[in-house]
C-alpha positions in Angstrom: -24.8 -9.8 -10.4 -21.2 -9.0 -9.0 -18.8 -9.9 -11.4 -15.5 -11.7 -9.5 -12.6 -9.3 -10.8 -9.0 -10.9 -11.5 -5.9 -8.8 -11.0 -2.3 -8.7 -11.7 -0.5 -7.7 -9.1 3.8 -7.0 -8.3 5.5 -7.3 -5.4 8.0 -4.8 -4.9 11.3 -4.9 -3.0 10.3 -1.5 -1.1 10.8 -1.9 2.4 8.4 1.0 3.9 7.3 2.7 7.0 4.5 4.7 7.4 5.2 7.8 10.1 3.0 10.0 11.1 4.2 13.3 11.8 2.6 16.4 13.7 -0.6 18.1 12.8 0.9 21.3 10.7 4.1 19.9 9.7 5.2 21.8 6.6 4.4 19.5 3.7 8.0 20.3 2.4 9.4 19.1 5.6 7.6 15.8 5.3 8.2 15.4 1.7 12.4 16.0 2.7 11.9 12.7 4.4 11.0 10.5 1.3 14.5 10.9 -0.4 14.8 10.8 -4.3 14.0 7.1 -5.5 11.7 4.4 -4.3 8.3 4.6 -3.3 7.0 7.4 -1.0 3.6 9.2 -0.2 2.3 12.4 1.9 -0.8 13.1 2.8 -2.1 15.7 4.9 -5.0 16.0 7.2 -6.2 18.2 10.2 -5.2 15.5 12.6 -1.4 14.6 11.0 0.7 14.4 8.3 1.3 11.0 7.4 4.5 9.4 5.2 5.0 6.4 3.7 8.8 5.7 3.1 11.4 3.5 2.7 13.0 2.1 5.9 15.6 3.8 7.4 18.7 2.0 9.6 17.1 4.0 13.0 13.5 3.1 12.4 11.5 0.8 14.9 8.4 0.9 13.3 6.6 -2.0 11.8 8.1 -2.8 8.0 5.5 -2.8 5.1 5.5 -4.1 1.5 4.2 -3.0 -1.5 1.9 -4.7 -3.6 1.0 -2.9 -6.9 -2.0 -3.5 -8.7 -1.6 -3.6 -12.3 -3.3 -0.4 -13.6 -4.3 2.0 -14.7 -7.9 2.2 -13.5 -10.4 5.0 -14.8 -11.5 6.8 -12.2 -15.1 5.3 -12.7 -14.0 2.0 -11.8 -15.5 0.3 -9.1 -14.3 -2.8 -6.6 -10.8 -2.7 -7.9 -9.5 -2.5 -4.0 -12.3 -4.4 -2.5 -10.8 -7.5 -5.0 -7.7 -7.5 -2.7 -8.6 -6.1 0.5 -11.8 -8.9 1.3 -9.6 -12.1 1.1 -6.9 -10.3 2.8 -9.3 -9.4 5.4 -10.6 -12.9 5.9 -6.8 -14.3 6.0 -6.2 -11.7 8.8 -3.7 -9.4 7.1 -3.9 -5.8 7.9 -3.7 -3.8 4.9 -2.7 0.2 4.3 -3.8 1.3 0.7 -1.9 3.9 -1.2 -3.3 5.6 -4.2 -1.9 7.1 -7.4 -3.2 8.7 -10.5 -2.4 5.2 -12.3 -2.9 2.7 -10.1 -3.4 1.5 -6.3 -0.8 -0.1 -3.9 -2.0 -2.2 -1.1 0.6 -2.5 1.7 0.9 -5.1 4.0 3.0 -6.1 7.0 6.1 -8.0 6.0 5.6 -10.8 8.5 2.2 -11.3 6.6 3.6 -11.1 3.1 3.6 -15.0 2.7 0.2 -15.3 4.2 -1.1 -12.3 1.8 0.5 -14.3 -1.2 -1.5 -17.3 -0.5 -4.9 -15.3 0.3 -4.2 -13.4 -3.2 -3.7 -16.8 -5.2 -6.4 -18.5 -3.4 -8.4 -15.4 -4.7 -8.0 -16.2 -8.4 -5.4 -13.1 -8.3 -2.1 -13.5 -10.3 0.9 -12.5 -8.3 4.6 -11.7 -10.0 
C-alpha cells in the first residue's frame, strides 16, 4: 500500500535561470558565474555543463522559481520528489529538480508559480 506523503515547502525569492555551457567548460569557469550568495548549482555531464544561477540583467532565458522541500531526508527515503512531481505534472507545470545533501529543490517556471502553488495545495502539501 502506498503512503501519501505530505511535504512542507518554502518558496524562495530567487529568480533563477538554467544555462547550458559547452562540454569541456572548466568547472572553475562555470562556478564563477554563480556569484557568492543566493542559489547556485553546477552539473557536468559528457554533453554539457549546466548552471543554475540567479538572473543577470542581460539574461533572456526562462526565469525559474525555487520551491524548497523542508528536509533533511535520509538517502534511503523514497518518493519525496515524486510526491511533488505528480501533482505538478497533472497541472501542466514543468519542473527542474536540483538536489543537495540535505534536501530537494523543485524549480518551476516563474509564469507558472501560481498554478504550481494551487497544485501543491490540492495535493495536501503545506506551502509557505
